[in-house]
C-alpha positions in Angstrom: 44.6 -43.3 -33.7 46.7 -46.2 -32.3 49.6 -44.0 -31.3 47.1 -41.6 -29.5 45.6 -44.6 -27.6 49.0 -45.8 -26.5 49.9 -42.3 -25.2 46.7 -42.1 -23.3 47.3 -45.5 -21.7 50.8 -44.4 -20.7 49.5 -41.3 -19.1 46.9 -43.2 -17.2 49.6 -45.7 -16.0 51.8 -42.7 -14.8 48.8 -41.2 -12.9 48.1 -44.6 -11.3 51.7 -45.2 -10.3 52.0 -41.6 -8.9 48.9 -42.0 -6.8 50.0 -45.4 -5.5 53.4 -43.9 -4.7 51.8 -41.1 -2.7 49.7 -43.6 -0.8 52.8 -45.5 0.1 54.6 -42.3 1.3 51.5 -41.5 3.4 51.5 -44.9 5.0 55.2 -44.8 5.6 54.9 -41.4 7.3 52.1 -42.6 9.5 54.2 -45.6 10.5 57.1 -43.3 11.5 54.7 -41.1 13.6 53.2 -44.0 15.5 
């Protein structure tokens, strides 16, 4: 059970960092366009 929880937490962290990264890229692109 503990290992499963750790894996789930890691997956959530990856999803969060990926979405944050995408937001940063979107902001950067909009800055370049303006």
